[in-house]
Every structure is written in structure tokens, then in C-alpha cells.
C-alpha positions as CSV (number, residue, x, y, z in Angstrom):
1,X,1.5,15.6,-21.4
2,X,-2.2,16.3,-22.5
3,X,-2.5,16.6,-26.7
4,X,-3.5,20.0,-28.1
5,X,-6.8,18.7,-29.7
6,X,-10.4,17.1,-28.3
7,X,-10.1,14.5,-26.0
8,X,-11.9,10.6,-27.0
9,X,-14.6,10.1,-24.4
10,X,-16.2,6.9,-23.1
11,X,-19.2,6.9,-20.2
12,X,-18.7,3.7,-18.9
13,X,-22.3,3.4,-17.0
14,X,-23.3,0.9,-14.6
15,X,-26.9,0.9,-14.2
16,X,-27.4,-0.8,-11.2
17,X,-25.3,1.2,-8.3
18,X,-27.6,2.6,-5.7
19,X,-28.4,6.3,-6.8
20,X,-28.3,4.9,-10.8
21,X,-31.2,3.0,-9.9
22,X,-33.5,5.6,-9.3
23,X,-33.3,7.4,-12.9
24,X,-30.9,8.4,-15.4
25,X,-30.1,12.1,-14.7
26,X,-27.4,12.1,-17.0
27,X,-29.7,11.4,-20.1
28,X,-29.8,15.0,-21.4
29,X,-26.0,15.9,-21.3
30,X,-25.9,12.3,-22.9
31,X,-28.1,12.9,-25.5
32,X,-26.3,16.1,-26.6
33,X,-23.1,14.6,-27.2
34,X,-23.0,12.7,-30.6
35,X,-19.4,11.7,-29.9
36,X,-19.7,10.1,-26.7
37,X,-18.8,6.6,-26.3
38,X,-20.9,4.8,-24.3
39,X,-21.5,1.4,-22.8
40,X,-23.3,0.2,-19.9
41,X,-21.6,-2.7,-17.4
42,X,-22.6,-3.8,-14.6
43,X,-20.1,-6.8,-14.1
44,X,-16.4,-7.4,-14.2
45,X,-16.5,-9.0,-17.2
46,X,-18.8,-6.4,-18.8
47,X,-16.7,-3.8,-17.5
48,X,-13.5,-5.4,-18.9
49,X,-15.8,-5.7,-22.2
50,X,-16.5,-2.2,-22.5
51,X,-13.1,-0.6,-21.9
52,X,-11.3,-3.1,-24.9
53,X,-14.0,-1.1,-26.6
54,X,-13.0,1.9,-25.4
55,X,-9.3,1.3,-26.0
56,X,-10.0,0.0,-29.6
57,X,-11.8,3.2,-30.5
58,X,-9.3,5.5,-28.9
59,X,-10.8,6.6,-26.5
60,X,-8.7,8.8,-23.3
61,X,-10.8,9.8,-21.2
62,X,-13.2,7.1,-19.4
63,X,-16.0,9.0,-17.1
64,X,-17.0,6.3,-14.5
65,X,-21.0,6.7,-13.4
66,X,-21.0,3.9,-10.8
67,X,-20.3,3.6,-6.8
68,X,-16.7,2.0,-5.8
69,X,-17.2,-1.0,-7.0
70,X,-17.3,-0.2,-10.7
71,X,-14.5,2.0,-10.0
72,X,-13.2,-1.0,-8.7
73,X,-13.9,-3.0,-11.7
74,X,-11.9,-0.4,-14.4
75,X,-8.9,-0.3,-12.3
76,X,-8.6,-4.0,-12.8
77,X,-9.4,-4.2,-16.4
78,X,-7.2,-0.9,-17.1
79,X,-4.2,-2.5,-14.5
80,X,-4.8,-6.5,-15.2
81,X,-5.4,-6.2,-18.8
82,X,-3.0,-3.8,-20.4
83,X,-6.5,-2.5,-22.0
84,X,-4.7,0.9,-23.1
85,X,-1.5,2.3,-23.5
86,X,-0.7,5.1,-21.5
87,X,-3.9,4.4,-19.4
88,X,-6.1,6.6,-19.4
89,X,-7.5,9.6,-17.7
90,X,-10.5,8.8,-15.3
91,X,-13.0,10.9,-13.9
92,X,-15.6,9.8,-11.6
93,X,-19.6,10.7,-11.1
94,X,-20.4,9.9,-7.7
95,X,-23.3,7.2,-8.7
96,X,-23.0,4.8,-6.1
97,X,-24.2,4.0,-2.6
98,X,-20.6,4.9,-0.5
99,X,-18.8,6.5,-3.5
100,X,-15.9,6.9,-1.2
101,X,-13.5,7.0,-4.1
102,X,-14.6,9.6,-5.4
103,X,-15.2,11.8,-2.4
104,X,-11.3,11.4,-2.7
105,X,-10.6,12.1,-6.1
106,X,-14.0,12.5,-7.9
107,X,-16.4,15.4,-10.3
108,X,-18.1,17.6,-7.7
109,X,-21.3,18.8,-7.5
110,X,-24.7,17.6,-9.3
111,X,-23.6,14.5,-11.6
112,X,-25.4,16.0,-14.5
113,X,-23.5,19.2,-14.4
114,X,-20.5,17.8,-13.8
115,X,-20.8,15.0,-16.7
116,X,-21.2,18.3,-18.9
117,X,-18.1,20.4,-17.4
118,X,-16.0,17.6,-17.9
119,X,-17.1,16.9,-21.2
120,X,-16.4,20.6,-22.1
121,X,-12.9,20.6,-20.9
122,X,-12.2,17.2,-22.9
123,X,-13.8,19.4,-26.1
124,X,-10.6,21.7,-24.9
125,X,-8.1,20.8,-22.7
126,X,-6.5,23.7,-22.6
127,X,-9.4,24.7,-20.3
128,X,-8.8,25.2,-16.3
129,X,-8.6,21.3,-14.6
130,X,-7.3,19.5,-11.9
131,X,-5.5,16.2,-12.3
132,X,-4.5,14.3,-9.3
133,X,-2.6,11.6,-9.2
134,X,-2.9,8.6,-7.0
135,X,-1.1,5.2,-6.5
136,X,-3.5,2.0,-7.5
137,X,-3.5,-1.4,-4.6
138,X,-3.0,-4.9,-6.2
139,X,-5.0,-7.4,-4.5
140,X,-3.7,-10.5,-4.7
141,X,-6.3,-13.1,-2.9
142,X,-3.8,-16.5,-3.4
143,X,-1.1,-17.9,-4.6
144,X,-1.6,-17.7,-8.7
145,X,-4.8,-16.2,-8.5
146,X,-5.6,-13.2,-10.8
147,X,-5.1,-9.9,-9.7
148,X,-7.6,-7.7,-8.4
149,X,-7.0,-3.6,-8.2
150,X,-8.5,-1.0,-6.6
151,X,-8.1,1.9,-3.4
152,X,-9.4,0.7,0.0
153,X,-9.1,-3.0,1.8
154,X,-10.7,-3.7,4.9
155,X,-11.3,-6.7,7.4
156,X,-12.5,-7.1,10.7
157,X,-15.0,-4.6,11.7
158,X,-14.4,-3.0,8.0
159,X,-16.3,-5.7,6.8
160,X,-18.7,-6.6,9.6
161,X,-19.3,-3.2,9.2
162,X,-20.4,-3.1,5.3
163,X,-22.4,-5.9,6.1
164,X,-24.5,-4.1,8.9
165,X,-24.9,-1.1,6.5
166,X,-26.2,-3.1,3.7
167,X,-28.9,-5.1,5.9
168,X,-29.7,-2.6,8.5
169,X,-28.7,1.3,6.7
170,X,-29.4,1.0,3.0
171,X,-33.4,-0.8,3.4
172,X,-34.1,2.5,4.4
173,X,-32.8,4.6,1.7
174,X,-29.9,6.1,3.5
175,X,-26.9,5.9,1.6
176,X,-23.6,7.9,0.9
177,X,-21.5,9.5,4.0
178,X,-24.7,9.4,6.5
179,X,-25.3,6.1,6.1
180,X,-21.4,5.6,6.3
181,X,-21.5,8.1,9.2
182,X,-23.7,6.1,10.7
183,X,-22.2,2.6,11.0
184,X,-19.0,4.3,12.2
185,X,-20.8,5.9,14.9
186,X,-22.3,2.5,15.9
187,X,-18.9,0.6,16.3
188,X,-17.1,4.3,18.3
189,X,-20.2,3.6,20.7
190,X,-19.6,0.1,20.8
191,X,-15.6,0.8,21.8
192,X,-16.5,3.4,24.3
193,X,-19.1,0.9,26.3
194,X,-16.8,-1.9,26.1
195,X,-19.1,-3.8,24.1
196,X,-17.5,-6.8,22.7
197,X,-16.6,-6.6,18.9
198,X,-15.5,-10.1,16.8
199,X,-11.3,-9.3,16.4
200,X,-9.8,-12.0,14.6
201,X,-5.9,-13.1,14.6
202,X,-4.1,-11.9,11.1
203,X,-0.2,-12.6,10.6
204,X,1.0,-9.7,8.7
205,X,4.6,-8.9,7.2
206,X,5.4,-5.6,6.1
207,X,8.1,-4.9,3.2
208,X,9.5,-8.4,4.0
209,X,10.1,-7.6,7.5
210,X,8.8,-9.9,10.6
211,X,5.9,-12.0,10.7
212,X,3.5,-10.8,13.4
213,X,0.3,-11.8,14.5
214,X,-2.1,-10.2,16.7
215,X,-5.8,-10.1,16.9
216,X,-7.0,-7.1,15.0
217,X,-10.2,-5.5,15.5
218,X,-9.8,-3.4,12.5
219,X,-7.7,-3.5,9.4
220,X,-6.9,-1.0,6.7
221,X,-4.6,-1.0,3.5
222,X,-5.8,2.4,1.1
223,X,-3.9,4.8,-1.3
224,X,-6.4,7.5,-0.9
225,X,-6.2,10.7,1.0
226,X,-9.2,10.4,3.0
227,X,-11.8,8.0,3.2
228,X,-15.4,8.6,3.9
229,X,-16.8,11.8,6.0
230,X,-13.1,13.1,5.6
231,X,-11.6,11.1,7.6
232,X,-7.7,10.4,7.6
233,X,-6.9,7.4,10.1
234,X,-3.6,6.6,8.9
235,X,-0.4,9.1,10.3
236,X,2.4,6.1,9.5
237,X,6.2,7.5,8.1
238,X,8.3,5.9,6.0
239,X,8.7,5.0,1.5
240,X,5.4,3.3,-0.1
241,X,2.0,4.3,-1.0
242,X,-0.1,2.3,0.4
243,X,-1.5,3.6,4.0
244,X,-1.8,0.8,6.2
245,X,-3.6,1.1,9.5
246,X,-4.5,-1.4,12.1
247,X,-6.1,-1.5,16.0
248,X,-5.5,-4.3,18.4
249,X,-8.8,-6.2,19.5
250,X,-9.2,-3.8,22.8
251,X,-7.2,-0.8,22.3
252,X,-6.9,1.5,25.0
253,X,-7.9,5.1,25.5
254,X,-10.4,5.2,23.0
255,X,-11.9,8.3,24.2
256,X,-8.4,10.1,23.8
257,X,-7.3,8.5,21.1
258,X,-9.6,8.4,18.2
259,X,-10.6,12.1,17.5
260,X,-7.0,12.6,17.1
261,X,-6.3,9.1,15.4
262,X,-9.1,9.9,12.9
263,X,-7.4,13.2,11.7
264,X,-4.2,11.6,11.1
265,X,-2.6,12.9,13.8
266,X,-1.3,9.9,16.3
267,X,-1.4,12.1,19.6
268,X,-0.1,11.2,22.5
269,X,-2.2,8.3,23.0
270,X,-1.9,7.1,19.5
271,X,0.9,4.3,20.3
272,X,1.4,0.9,19.6
273,X,1.2,-0.4,23.2
274,X,-1.7,1.3,23.2
275,X,-3.0,-0.3,20.0
276,X,-3.3,1.9,17.3
277,X,-0.2,0.8,14.3
278,X,0.1,2.9,11.5
279,X,2.5,3.0,8.6
280,X,3.4,3.2,5.1
281,X,4.8,0.7,2.9
282,X,5.1,-0.6,-0.4
283,X,3.9,-4.4,0.3
284,X,1.9,-6.2,2.9
285,X,1.1,-9.9,3.3
286,X,-1.8,-11.2,5.4
287,X,-2.5,-14.5,6.5
288,X,-6.4,-14.6,8.0
289,X,-9.7,-16.2,7.7
290,X,-12.5,-14.8,7.1
291,X,-14.4,-11.7,5.3
292,X,-12.5,-8.7,3.6
293,X,-13.6,-5.8,1.1
294,X,-11.9,-4.5,-1.9
295,X,-13.8,-1.3,-2.7
296,X,-17.2,-2.3,-1.4
297,X,-16.8,-5.8,-3.1
298,X,-16.6,-8.5,-0.5
299,X,-14.4,-11.8,-0.6
300,X,-13.0,-14.7,1.8
301,X,-9.0,-15.1,2.7
302,X,-8.7,-18.6,3.8
303,X,-5.3,-19.3,5.0
304,X,-4.8,-22.5,3.8
305,X,-4.6,-21.0,0.3
306,X,-1.5,-18.6,1.8
307,X,-1.3,-14.9,2.1
308,X,-3.4,-12.5,0.9
309,X,-0.9,-9.8,-1.2
310,X,-1.2,-6.3,-1.1
311,X,1.2,-4.2,-3.3
312,X,1.4,-1.1,-4.9
313,X,-0.2,-1.5,-8.5
314,X,0.9,1.8,-11.0
315,X,-0.6,5.5,-10.8
316,X,-4.1,6.4,-12.0
317,X,-5.0,10.0,-13.0
318,X,-8.0,11.7,-12.6
319,X,-10.2,14.5,-13.8
320,X,-11.2,17.7,-11.7
321,X,-12.8,20.6,-13.2
């Protein structure tokens, strides 16, 4: 339930996020809001410290101006540290390089205008708005490690594609969904023509089920409802907020299967026998060696340290107006 009064708002701004490096389009709007709490932060420690100050000031709505990594850092600070009770509402300005999370639950339109709209709503919460709820993904990289929180996990070709995008696409100034789309097209073409893409063995266990070892080309787990370019490559059923999708090292009928799978429908070719798996889950344990991403931030898994554990980690509420 929202209070029948103006909400206290904090702006978390990452000046190193992709679109923020070109200047500050929010300056005029920010300067016209004397009651707006404002902090700049670019590391996990900085984000945690800024949100601790917001919590002490009674902030109820946190506006995040940054990319997916900044959102991941904010979710980690909120859900790991217990800074807020209850957790604050969030509003996302797409200020990063890819902005996949904001594409699903963020504010629309030009950023200064979006900030102005959400601040006007916070002054008068009776105005029309939408509140979008999503589950939060909890990741523990090794037994005893501090958990991280986010909304998208990927390994295999996904981690490789992020590296490729940052080294070969972003230097040309191509960012956002266009950059991600170019990388996706490159990898789909490689699949179609049979060009080798590295696939690594992954042992997975879903909701306490038996461990299954398989060479995986792509493996992703997300709580988002759409990914870049609006694709929805998850068609699984069953309980659980984690959408788990994976492909075998050499999936079959790629040309016929993928156009349908990317829209969230298996079709007659999107079967486990052809190398395509999707299901919903509450907990997923993965044992593998290699890189993985959580909301664009890169990490390395070491099978000798134990499984990477993905689980439901709470809920988050995003304001759209």
C-alpha cells in the first residue's frame, strides 16, 4: 500500500555507465528538485554506502540512472544487506550500454522526461502509474560466498558474446539493443552455417532433482519477462520464478526452431531430443568451469569450489509512469 502523501526519493547515479559518460542530461531536472536525495556510485561498495544513506533518510523510491550492472549492485545491496524494511520501490532510467533490465521494467522515453514524470508522480502518488513486480535472482558463486542478487544469469555463448560486444562492437559507439542485436545475429549465423562455437560441460540439478551432465552451448536463467530486442527464449512450465533455458552443444533444426523459440513457443522442433531445454524452477545448481555473467558483470566459476547456486531471492517492485 502506498502512503497518501509525497514519497521520499533518492537518485542513484552511476557516472561511468555507458550513456552517462557522454554528459548529464538529467542536470536540469535534478537541480529543480531541492528535496531529491542524490548520490553518485560506480562500485558495489559505493552503491551499498549510497543506499545505506538513503535508508537512513527514509527514502521510499530509488531512481537508478545506470545500466544492468548498476541495477544488479542496487539489488544486491537491498536484498543482501537488509538496509530497507520494506524494500524501496525502484524506477530505472536506461543509462547503461545494453539496459536489458530497464527494457523489461524500466521507465520509457527520453531520460530527462522520464525522471521528471516519476518525480511528479512521487509528489502525488494518486496520479496514474504502473507498478511492475518481478522476482529477484539470488546467486551464490561458491559455498560460503556472499550472495549476489540480480535478474539475468548466462554462461557459454552468452558470456562469450558479452566479451565480443565490449571488445568489437562498443568501441564503434554501437550500444543498446542495436549492439546486442548485432552480436545475436553473429552467433545465430554461426549456428546456421555450422561454424564451431565453444560449448562447455555443465552439470545441472533443478529443484533437488538428479544431476545431469551435458555440453551446453547456451545456458541462461532469468526472472525477466523479456530480454534484448524483446526476445522471450523461455517456454517451460511448472512452478518457480526462475526461467531456465539451455541448448545442447549442437542443437538440431536451428533454422526452423529458433525463430519460434525466441518468441517463447517451442513448436514441433523445440524439443529436448533436438537439444532445446526450458523449464521453470525455484533452485538450480550448476557445476562448471568458465565465465558467467550476472546482469552484465563477469565472474568465473570453478568446479573445485562447488556449485553455483541460483535461487529465488525475494521480490522487487518497479514504478513505470
